[in-house]
C-alpha positions in Angstrom: 90.4 -47.3 -66.0 88.9 -43.6 -66.4 85.7 -45.1 -66.2 87.2 -46.1 -62.6 88.3 -42.6 -61.6 85.5 -40.8 -62.3 83.5 -43.1 -60.1 85.7 -42.4 -57.5 85.3 -39.1 -58.4 82.1 -38.7 -57.8 81.7 -40.6 -54.7 84.4 -38.2 -53.1 82.2 -35.4 -54.6 78.6 -36.5 -53.4 79.0 -35.9 -49.6 80.8 -32.3 -49.7 77.8 -31.0 -52.2 75.3 -32.4 -49.7 77.0 -30.5 -47.1 77.0 -27.3 -49.2 73.6 -27.9 -49.7 72.1 -28.5 -46.0 74.2 -25.1 -45.0 72.4 -23.7 -48.1 69.3 -24.6 -46.9 69.8 -23.9 -43.5 71.2 -20.7 -43.8 67.7 -20.0 -45.5 65.7 -21.2 -42.9 67.3 -19.0 -40.9 67.2 -16.3 -43.0 63.5 -16.1 -43.4 62.6 -17.3 -39.7 64.3 -14.6 -38.0 62.6 -11.6 -36.9 61.8 -8.7 -39.1 61.3 -6.2 -36.8 60.6 -5.5 -33.4 57.3 -6.1 -33.5 57.6 -9.3 -35.0 60.1 -9.5 -32.1 56.9 -9.1 -29.7 54.3 -10.6 -31.1 52.5 -12.9 -29.3 52.4 -16.6 -29.6 49.3 -18.6 -30.4 50.9 -22.1 -30.1 51.3 -23.8 -27.6 55.0 -25.4 -27.6 56.2 -21.5 -27.0 55.1 -21.7 -23.9 56.4 -23.1 -20.5 54.7 -25.6 -19.1 51.6 -24.3 -16.8 51.2 -25.3 -13.4 48.9 -28.2 -12.8 46.4 -26.1 -10.2 45.9 -22.7 -9.3 48.8 -21.1 -7.0 47.8 -19.0 -4.4 50.6 -16.9 -2.3 50.0 -14.8 0.4 51.5 -11.3 0.1 50.0 -9.8 2.8 47.6 -10.4 5.5 46.0 -8.1 8.6 46.4 -9.4 11.7 42.5 -9.0 12.4 40.4 -10.7 10.4 37.0 -11.7 11.4 35.6 -12.5 8.1 36.9 -14.2 5.3 35.2 -14.4 1.7 33.4 -17.1 1.1 30.6 -18.0 -1.0 27.8 -15.6 -2.6 29.5 -12.7 -1.2 30.1 -9.4 -2.9 33.4 -9.1 -3.7 35.2 -5.6 -4.0 38.8 -5.9 -5.2 42.0 -3.6 -6.6 44.3 -6.0 -9.0 46.8 -6.2 -11.4 46.8 -8.7 -14.3 50.0 -9.4 -16.6 51.1 -12.6 -18.1 54.8 -13.2 -19.1 55.9 -13.1 -22.9 57.4 -16.6 -24.1 60.0 -15.7 -26.2 61.1 -12.0 -24.9 60.0 -12.2 -20.9 58.2 -8.9 -20.9 55.5 -8.6 -18.3 52.6 -7.4 -19.8 49.6 -5.7 -18.3 46.6 -6.6 -19.7 44.0 -5.4 -17.1 44.3 -3.5 -13.7 41.8 -1.2 -11.6 44.6 1.0 -11.0 43.8 3.8 -13.5 42.8 6.8 -13.5 39.5 5.9 -11.9 40.9 3.8 -9.2 37.6 2.1 -9.1 37.7 -1.0 -7.7 36.3 -4.6 -9.5 33.2 -5.7 -7.7 31.6 -9.4 -8.3 29.7 -12.8 -6.7 32.4 -14.8 -5.1 32.0 -18.6 -7.0 28.5 -17.3 -8.9 29.6 -17.8 -12.5 30.7 -13.7 -13.2 34.7 -14.5 -13.1 37.1 -17.5 -14.1 37.2 -20.1 -12.3 40.8 -19.3 -11.0 39.8 -16.3 -10.2 37.2 -17.4 -7.9 39.8 -20.0 -6.1 41.8 -17.2 -5.9 39.3 -15.0 -3.8 38.7 -18.0 -1.6 38.6 -17.4 2.0 40.3 -14.4 2.0 40.4 -11.3 4.4 39.8 -7.6 4.0 42.9 -5.7 3.2 44.6 -9.0 2.7 46.8 -9.2 -0.9 47.5 -12.0 -2.6 49.2 -13.3 -5.5 47.2 -15.5 -7.6 48.6 -17.7 -10.5 45.6 -18.7 -12.7 46.9 -21.7 -15.4 45.3 -21.6 -18.8 42.6 -24.7 -18.1 41.6 -22.3 -15.2 41.2 -19.0 -17.4 40.8 -18.9 -20.9 42.3 -21.5 -21.9 43.7 -22.3 -26.0 40.9 -19.5 -27.1 42.5 -16.6 -24.7 40.5 -14.0 -24.6 41.0 -11.2 -27.8 42.5 -9.1 -27.9 44.4 -8.4 -24.7 44.9 -12.5 -23.6 46.5 -15.1 -26.4 46.1 -18.4 -26.2 47.6 -20.8 -23.7 48.8 -18.2 -21.4 49.4 -18.7 -17.7 47.8 -15.4 -15.8 49.1 -13.6 -12.7 46.8 -12.0 -10.6 48.4 -9.5 -8.0 45.6 -8.3 -6.2 44.1 -6.7 -2.8 40.5 -7.4 -1.2 38.7 -4.6 -0.5 35.5 -4.8 1.2 33.6 -8.0 1.5 29.4 -7.7 1.6 28.1 -10.5 2.8 25.0 -11.3 1.2 21.9 -13.1 3.2 20.8 -15.0 0.6 17.3 -16.9 2.7 16.2 -13.6 3.6 16.5 -12.0 0.0 15.1 -15.3 -1.4 12.1 -14.9 1.3 12.1 -11.0 -0.1 11.8 -12.2 -3.7 9.4 -14.4 -2.7 7.2 -11.8 -1.2 7.2 -9.5 -3.9 6.0 -12.1 -6.1 3.0 -12.9 -3.9 2.8 -9.2 -3.7 2.6 -9.0 -7.5 0.4 -11.6 -8.1 -2.0 -10.0 -6.0 -1.3 -6.6 -7.7 -2.1 -8.2 -10.7 -5.1 -10.3 -9.1 -6.5 -6.7 -8.4 -5.8 -5.2 -11.7 -7.5 -7.8 -13.5 -10.6 -7.6 -11.0 -10.1 -3.9 -11.6 -10.2 -4.2 -15.7 -12.9 -6.5 -15.5 -15.2 -4.8 -13.7 -14.0 -1.5 -16.0 -14.5 -3.9 -19.3 -18.2 -4.5 -17.6 -18.8 -1.4 -16.9 -18.0 -0.4 -20.1 -19.9 -2.7 -21.7 -22.8 -1.8 -19.8 -22.7 2.1 -21.0 -22.0 0.8 -24.4 -25.6 -1.4 -24.3 -27.4 1.3 -22.5 -26.4 4.2 -25.2 -27.3 2.2 -28.0 -30.8 1.6 -25.9 -31.1 4.9 -26.0 -29.9 5.5 -29.3 -32.7 2.9 -30.5 -35.7 4.6 -28.1 -34.8 7.6 -30.1 -34.6 6.4 -33.9 -38.2 5.4 -32.9 -39.4 8.5 -31.1 -38.6 10.3 -34.6 -39.7 7.6 -37.0 -43.2 7.6 -35.0 -42.8 11.9 -35.3 -42.3 11.4 -38.7 -44.7 8.8 -39.1 -47.3 11.4 -37.5 -46.6 14.3 -39.6 -47.0 12.5 -42.9 -50.1 11.8 -41.6 -51.4 15.1 -40.3 -49.8 15.9 -44.0 -51.9 13.4 -45.2 -55.1 14.5 -43.4 -54.4 18.3 -44.5 -53.9 17.4 -48.0 -57.0 15.6 -47.8 -59.4 18.5 -46.2 -57.7 20.4 -48.8 -58.8 18.4 -51.8 -62.5 18.6 -50.2 -62.1 22.2 -49.9 -61.5 22.3 -53.2 -64.5 20.1 -54.3 -66.7 22.5 -52.2 -66.0 25.8 -53.7 -65.9 23.9 -57.1 -69.3 23.1 -56.1 -70.5 26.4 -55.7 -69.0 27.8 -58.2 -71.1 25.4 -60.6 -74.0 26.5 -58.6 -73.5 30.1 -58.9 -73.1 29.8 -62.2 -76.4 27.8 -63.6 -78.4 30.8 -61.4 -79.1 28.7 -58.5 -78.2 30.4 -55.2 -75.5 28.5 -53.3 -77.4 29.6 -49.4 -80.9 28.1 -51.2 -79.2 25.0 -52.0 -77.9 24.7 -48.9 -81.1 25.8 -46.9 -83.0 23.4 -48.8 -80.8 20.6 -48.0 -81.4 21.7 -44.2 -83.7 19.8 -41.7 -86.1 23.2 -41.9 -87.8 24.3 -44.5 -91.3 25.1 -45.6 -93.7 23.1 -48.3 -95.0 26.9 -49.7 -90.6 27.6 -49.4 -89.5 24.6 -51.3 -92.7 24.5 -53.4 -91.3 28.1 -54.8 -87.7 26.5 -54.8 -88.7 24.0 -57.0 -90.6 26.1 -59.1 -87.4 28.8 -59.5 -85.2 25.8 -59.9 -87.1 23.9 -62.6 -87.1 27.6 -63.9 -83.9 28.8 -63.7 -83.0 25.0 -65.0 -85.2 25.9 -68.0 -83.8 29.4 -68.9 
């Protein structure tokens, strides 16, 4: 009986305990997810469930348009525009400006239409637009920055809204530009050819001058070597003459020492000598030698 009552009590208490546990868990969860400050309240979410469903395509709304529109924008035009770019915070509903040309400088933004310089949605929004026309351009994420966003100004999955006015269109004649570019390339090629020819001529000229200089230096070295050889030969001849002179002086000195007059010896060896003189000279020589 007691066991039956205990089982019944447990059966009745289990749902209540479960309810209290669930309530406590819910309270805890609610407390943990509540924003701690205004900063967390305004924090930009990066996950798609917080964002409303974006439009499927770019939405272009004309705010105002001039009556006189002689020219509309087309691909390749240089566009001058003033704009203000915003997105709406999904939690607070606050409109956040991420980019604007209406700042202190007030300079228009310039780009070439449909040339890949801006997002696809921005290009679409400015196509076929009149000068002075104002548009509201709504760009979904797939035509802007997608899930990555553009840190730090644009979060992922953001739908961007531009209020823009076209200030000026500069029509570019791309065929003429291509022709000018081609002419410039040809002129540069010709100039390069001339420059290359001039450079080749300069190289050949310098080469010829170098060879001429080398030949002159070789000739000068040969002349210097010849002059040196002649000087050495002259010195050798002078030295030989000096030796001969020394030998003659020595010979004359020997004749003088032995009592023989060198003049007599020289006269004796000459072509004109009479026999009496020769006999006398021989006797004198003999006597001198004997003495």
